[in-house]
Structure formats: C-alpha cells, structure tokens
C-alpha atoms as one frame of an Amber mdcrd trajectory, in Angstrom:
protein
   0.797  38.295 -75.263  -1.673  34.500 -75.501  -5.141  35.294 -74.175  -4.479
  32.722 -71.563  -1.435  33.937 -70.339  -3.220  37.059 -70.320  -5.698  35.783
 -68.170  -3.373  34.305 -65.951  -1.861  37.536 -64.921  -5.037  39.141 -64.635
  -6.019  36.553 -62.114  -2.717  36.945 -60.092  -2.642  41.125 -60.751  -6.791
  40.889 -59.823  -9.410  42.422 -62.002  -8.557  45.854 -61.087  -5.684  45.337
 -63.157  -7.784  45.573 -66.077 -10.633  48.115 -65.414 -12.015  48.075 -69.241
 -12.127  43.749 -68.943 -10.281  44.158 -72.291  -9.184  40.332 -71.223 -12.428
  38.523 -70.191 -12.262  35.954 -68.142 -12.454  32.272 -68.992 -15.562  30.794
 -67.145 -13.769  28.508 -64.657 -11.413  31.521 -64.242 -14.348  33.638 -62.909
 -14.842  31.989 -59.464 -11.749  31.746 -58.535 -10.951  35.219 -59.142 -14.198
  36.086 -56.999 -12.741  34.000 -54.070  -9.311  35.407 -54.569 -10.769  38.929
 -54.717 -12.325  38.572 -51.200  -9.335  37.512 -49.496  -6.397  39.637 -50.771
  -7.929  42.711 -52.983  -6.846  46.077 -51.349  -9.076  49.209 -51.668  -7.819
  52.742 -50.996  -4.199  51.218 -49.872  -5.798  49.476 -47.215  -6.733  45.628
 -47.014 -10.259  44.935 -46.814 -10.962  43.454 -43.628 -14.315  42.577 -44.174
 -13.694  41.084 -47.232 -15.958  37.643 -46.325 -17.909  39.692 -43.700 -19.377
  38.192 -40.661 -21.699  35.697 -41.666 -20.442  32.419 -41.306 -22.608  31.737
 -44.218 -21.157  33.338 -46.230 -17.583  32.327 -44.948 -18.653  28.855 -45.008
 -19.248  29.134 -48.581 -16.232  30.576 -49.854 -13.753  27.771 -47.730 -15.860
  25.567 -50.030 -15.257  27.377 -53.514 -11.481  27.769 -52.788 -11.420  23.493
 -51.792 -12.687  23.343 -55.589 -10.767  25.502 -57.326  -7.788  24.863 -55.285
  -5.459  22.017 -54.520  -5.353  20.693 -50.785  -2.060  22.365 -49.998  -2.780
  25.975 -51.217  -6.121  26.380 -49.715  -4.000  25.733 -46.209  -2.339  28.509
 -46.833  -5.334  31.049 -47.954  -6.651  29.616 -44.752  -3.778  30.858 -42.626
  -3.836  33.739 -45.032  -7.802  34.324 -44.331  -6.525  34.191 -40.345  -3.924
  36.687 -40.259  -6.646  39.352 -42.689  -9.807  38.293 -41.989 -10.335  36.906
 -38.685 -11.452  33.676 -40.025  -9.612  32.273 -36.723 -12.573  33.970 -34.515
 -14.970  32.246 -36.638 -13.232  29.273 -36.569 -15.708  28.742 -33.162 -18.560
  28.363 -35.032 -18.900  24.373 -35.774 -20.124  24.809 -39.018 -17.318  26.395
 -40.087 -14.745  24.351 -38.772 -16.416  21.540 -40.680 -15.697  22.791 -43.501
 -11.822  24.163 -43.191  -9.109  21.865 -44.734  -7.323  20.314 -41.810  -3.791
  20.297 -41.250  -1.309  20.146 -38.999  -0.863  24.389 -38.919  -4.648  23.837
 -38.216  -4.336  21.344 -35.555  -2.007  24.252 -33.786  -4.733  26.450 -34.058
  -7.182  25.005 -32.634  -4.689  23.635 -30.015  -4.058  27.515 -29.080  -7.712
  28.744 -29.099  -8.673  25.470 -26.788  -9.116  27.055 -23.579 -11.207  29.922
 -24.778 -13.415  27.411 -26.857 -16.757  27.630 -26.858 -18.452  23.989 -25.598
 -20.495  23.453 -28.731 -17.035  23.630 -30.739 -15.527  21.412 -28.400 -16.791
  17.974 -30.230 -16.006  19.183 -33.506 -12.396  20.403 -32.698 -11.732  17.200
 -31.386 -12.673  15.205 -34.328 -10.933  17.674 -37.058  -7.568  16.769 -34.299
  -8.152  13.142 -34.617  -8.272  13.183 -38.254  -5.083  14.382 -38.833  -3.739
  12.937 -35.727  -4.519   9.566 -37.673  -3.359  10.412 -40.865   0.156  11.610
 -39.387   0.035   8.399 -37.406  -0.168   5.794 -41.071   2.502   8.264 -42.433
   4.995   8.134 -39.872   4.360   5.293 -37.477   6.241   2.452 -39.002   8.987
   4.645 -40.383   9.815   5.218 -36.427   8.619   1.927 -35.236  11.334  -0.065
 -37.678  14.037   2.538 -37.335  13.788   1.878 -33.240  13.562  -1.184 -33.461
  16.388  -1.777 -35.787  18.141   0.153 -33.605  17.018  -1.042 -30.266  18.254
  -4.701 -31.984  21.921  -3.280 -32.332  22.531  -0.991 -29.430  22.512  -3.536
 -26.759  25.227  -6.404 -26.812  24.575 -10.096 -26.739  27.475 -11.503 -25.400
  26.526 -15.367 -26.217  25.269 -14.641 -29.882  24.630 -17.300 -32.459  26.007
 -17.362 -35.808  23.790 -15.075 -37.258  23.929 -12.542 -34.358  27.704 -11.930
 -34.515  28.375  -8.426 -34.939  31.988  -9.188 -36.934  32.973  -5.483 -36.529
  32.767  -5.318 -32.792  34.649  -8.811 -32.269  37.284  -7.784 -34.422  37.904
  -4.926 -32.750  37.677  -6.254 -29.198  40.025  -9.221 -30.379  42.912  -7.086
 -32.234  45.149  -7.887 -29.107  44.826 -11.797 -30.394  46.434 -11.542 -33.514
  48.477 -13.880 -34.767  51.362 -12.691 -37.220  52.543 -16.347 -38.366  48.905
 -17.523 -39.139  48.295 -13.889 -40.032  44.743 -14.437 -38.332  42.943 -13.523
 -35.402  41.704 -15.686 -32.429  38.241 -14.546 -31.534  38.491 -15.122 -27.964
  35.207 -13.357 -26.935  32.487 -13.011 -29.715  30.226 -10.034 -29.550  26.765
  -9.706 -31.184  23.971  -7.660 -31.535  21.380  -7.883 -29.001  17.805  -9.980
 -29.618  14.696  -7.632 -30.161  12.730  -6.559 -26.844  16.082  -6.995 -24.649
  17.000  -3.679 -24.353  15.181  -0.669 -22.281  16.323   2.745 -23.180  14.265
   5.856 -21.635  12.827   8.576 -24.143  12.203  11.944 -22.724  10.442  14.129
 -24.944  10.671  17.834 -23.632   7.991  20.098 -25.515   8.497  23.854 -25.631
   4.328  24.896 -25.856   4.937  28.551 -26.509   2.868  29.557 -29.322   5.566
  29.458 -31.988   6.182  25.712 -31.139   3.086  24.741 -32.368   3.468  22.592
 -35.623   6.720  20.823 -33.822   4.079  20.121 -30.541   1.869  18.768 -32.636
   4.324  16.467 -34.626   6.256  15.593 -31.494   2.528  14.420 -29.595   2.397
  11.985 -32.483   5.729  10.664 -32.540   5.278  10.689 -28.657   2.370   8.122
 -29.075   4.189   5.662 -31.779   7.187   5.245 -29.186   5.028   4.724 -26.366
   3.431   1.536 -28.915   7.432  -0.215 -28.427   7.547  -1.871 -25.458  11.170
  -2.102 -25.145  11.552   1.768 -24.797  10.108   3.682 -21.939   8.452   7.082
 -23.173   8.044  10.362 -20.840   6.262  13.474 -22.354   6.632  16.814 -20.563
   5.370  20.136 -21.601   6.481  23.684 -20.399   6.036  27.239 -20.367   6.376
  28.831 -17.188   5.591  25.823 -15.673   6.022  22.035 -16.165   3.367  19.385
 -16.819   3.975  15.701 -17.230   1.464  14.520 -19.952   3.003  11.099 -19.978
  -0.459   8.937 -19.444  -2.131  10.731 -21.947   0.333   8.995 -24.489  -2.193
   6.425 -25.033  -4.366   8.793 -26.958  -2.591  11.576 -28.796  -5.701  13.596
 -28.903  -6.009  13.595 -25.460  -2.219  14.586 -25.134  -2.663  17.387 -27.289
  -5.487  18.967 -25.973  -3.327  18.593 -22.331  -0.919  21.199 -24.466  -1.856
  24.823 -23.660  -0.078  26.768 -26.274   1.201  30.257 -25.440   2.879  31.472
 -22.496   6.248  32.479 -21.543   9.476  29.958 -21.231  11.419  28.423 -18.817
  13.711  25.734 -19.712  15.854  25.465 -16.668  12.762  24.503 -14.753  11.660
  22.303 -17.565  15.266  20.142 -17.553  15.585  20.658 -14.012  11.965  18.307
 -14.062  13.347  16.045 -16.512  16.667  15.503 -14.311  14.371  14.541 -11.549
  12.582  11.539 -13.966  15.528   9.796 -15.012  16.718   7.045 -12.855  19.657
   5.355 -15.547  21.200   8.144 -17.433  23.499   6.278 -20.042  20.174   4.201
 -21.120  18.174   7.679 -21.807  17.888  10.090 -24.405  16.181  13.631 -24.070
  14.755  15.612 -26.474  14.506  19.581 -25.838  11.703  20.430 -28.350  12.119
  24.596 -28.267  13.561  27.344 -29.983  15.849  28.185 -27.012  14.702  31.510
 -26.140  14.997  30.877 -22.591  13.043  33.320 -20.168  14.423  32.120 -16.986
  17.816  31.819 -15.842  19.802  31.164 -18.735  23.082  30.552 -16.488  21.039
  27.701 -14.704  19.589  25.936 -17.208  23.209  25.974 -19.218  24.315  24.223
 -16.145  21.446  22.075 -16.034  22.458  21.186 -19.647  26.000  20.334 -18.342
  25.042  18.111 -15.397  22.618  16.037 -18.028  25.373  15.177 -20.333  28.074
  14.590 -17.469  26.134  12.132 -16.127  25.723  10.158 -19.491  22.675  11.485
 -20.734  22.178  11.879 -24.058  20.650  15.226 -25.175  19.616  16.899 -28.462
  17.943  19.976 -29.439  15.415  20.117 -31.895  14.891  24.142 -33.143  11.779
  22.512 -34.674  10.355  19.597 -35.361   8.070  20.338 -38.360   8.183  21.170
 -42.552   7.685  24.961 -41.650  11.078  25.753 -43.047  14.072  27.452 -41.072
  13.052  28.231 -37.609  13.764  31.477 -35.359  16.018  30.224 -32.410  18.153
  31.855 -30.149  21.676  30.951 -31.684  23.881  31.868 -28.877  22.063  29.491
 -26.866  22.799  27.000 -29.198  26.092  27.380 -29.357  26.668  27.191 -25.969
  25.019  24.078 -26.060  27.141  22.749 -28.864  29.578  23.000 -26.445  28.423
  20.911 -24.290  28.217  18.278 -26.913  24.996  19.319 -27.165  23.502  19.098
 -31.064  21.072  22.025 -32.142  19.253  21.614 -34.981  15.698  21.717 -36.772
  14.470  18.170 -38.254  11.165  17.537 -40.339   9.044  14.367 -39.422  10.640
  12.372 -41.879  13.886  12.729 -40.406  13.358  11.847 -36.749  13.159   8.205
 -37.071  16.560   8.371 -38.388  17.349  10.560 -35.627  16.222   8.067 -32.878
  17.744   5.564 -34.543  21.336   7.508 -34.612  21.238   8.266 -30.562  20.073
   4.892 -29.955  22.910   3.441 -30.867  25.181   6.087 -30.120  26.258   7.410
 -33.809  26.749  11.215 -34.334  23.731  13.365 -34.187  22.784  15.106 -37.279
  20.761  16.152 -40.093
C-alpha cells in the first residue's frame, strides 16, 4: 500500500491501529490525528467523554484546530458530534467558546433551544452569532423568494383591461372558445384576460411553525423566509409558532433575530390548537395560503385537527404541510396523519430552502403543489 494511503487509513482508524508506529504520520497529519483522537477515540469499550476536558481554553484551542485542518462543512459535523459525545453544548454557555465555533443553521437551532437557560453574559454573543447566520441566509435566499413571489402575484390576479403586452393569451382563448367562427376558423376575443400588474394583488400567507425540538432547522429557515415575505407589500404575512400553546410573532417579522429568539424550542405539540388560532386570523380564505411546518406528530386532539384542516380547505384556504424546511435529509414524520391530510387535498412533503420560492409561487398561482 502506498505510504500516503496507509497514512490516511491510520488517520481514519486512529493511532491505536498502528501501535508500533510502522506508518509515521506526515507533519500535517499529526495535528489532524490529535483533534480526531480527542473527539472520536474510545477506550476500554467506552467513549472517552472527557476527551476535551472541562477547560474552556482547551476547548477553544480544539475548536480553532479543527477549523485549521478541516473545511467548514466538516467542522460543522464535528461540532455537532462534540455536543453529543463530549458535552460541548453546555460549554456553549461560555462567551469565549461561542465566539470560536463555526456558525451554521444547526448551531443557531442549538442556541435557540438553550435560550431559556442561557446566562445573561452569553446572550449578547449568542445574538451576534445568530445574526451572522441570519444575514448570510438572507443574502442567499431573499432574492429568489422575492422574485418568485412577485412574479407569481403579477400573474395570479387577472386584469380585465389589459394592454397588449399584458394579455394572457392562453386564458383569453379559453374564455372565448364559445365565440369560435368555423367559417373564418378563428376566435373573436370578446373578452380579454390579462396578467395583473405588480403590486395590485394582495395575498395573505400564514406560516404556522411547530417549535418542538426536532424542528429547529426548519424554524430557522422559516423565520428568515417569513421576514422576506413580510417585506413584500403585496403580501400580508402572519408568523405563528406553537407547541402546546400558540404565540403570534408577526410583529417581530421586521427583525428575524428577534423573531427567532421569540421561539421557545422544545415542548409538546398541539397542531389542532394552532390551526384553530390560524383560522381566526383568516379573513379572505380564497386569497390565503397556510403553510404548516410540522412533523405532524399530534399530541392534542388528532380527530379535531383533521376536521379543522378540512374546514380550512372547504373554505377555500390553500393549505400545505411541510414536514421539514431544511437540508437535513429525509425527516421523521407521522405518515398516517400525512395520508389523512392528503385525502383532504392538503399535500404533505419535505421541502429544502432552495425549493421554497417555487413552492410559494405555485401556491399563489393555484398550481399543483409538489417538490
């Protein structure tokens, strides 16, 4: 085996796999092995829970080392493993540790789940970490969502007196088919149908977020999307979060960081209670899109929840259940409840952040909702 390949295998398996040191590490591998050993090595069949020790300076050095040796996506995975294996989550209560970690959506979710027990000395640093991630997400996601929604709005509302360039020829032909003239083999367009002008439409969007702990990444993305939607004048956006209680955070949409810190991750799930509250917010059902972000594990009255969902659909509300709004992979969800919603013409599926703009455009235009 080539020396470089053997060294990589030793790095994967750990130094203990080469007790006689027959395959010495290249200089750059030595530091990588040390940070991996601190996190992943096992001793006597048990994980070395104290691998990083309780010393904040030592943990800070370890966090700095992994950022030196590994790319950002790998660092994020190692940080999450450290939280599970070494109790790093508790050390996030120290500002010097928090300043060192690689900020990402998963870390924001962790910080939000700790917000109720976070010492005052950490809260300012935590907000800065969250703000950094939110700003990065806004830069990446805001323009695609804004363009998709505004474009869909301009086409969703019909203009009865369109200019030539505003005529929707497909819709105009359909409504004038009865005026077909066989002799001339043409249609007399007695009625023109045009696309609506931007800004004329007013749709209401209700984002209803399950804030149980498993939905942390979805809550972060939904908070950012909610803030972007609230900035579009032609859309009225509501932000409702729930566990076994319901909180309306719509007033916080101007600042997504305030909104996210208004979320209390963890607790039970009462979807029926949340839908009941959302139903009271809706004044124009046929112009309303309700997005339920939940894994559908109902802890309240499931039968009443299904009836509530059916009533919303019967009133003309476009309802969609997002089992996850994240890049975390296939979510865990209640398939039985999802099937019951599907029978009510309420699609249920996971959605990545990149797919969300097209989903909202399709909902606004009344197209089939799918990913």
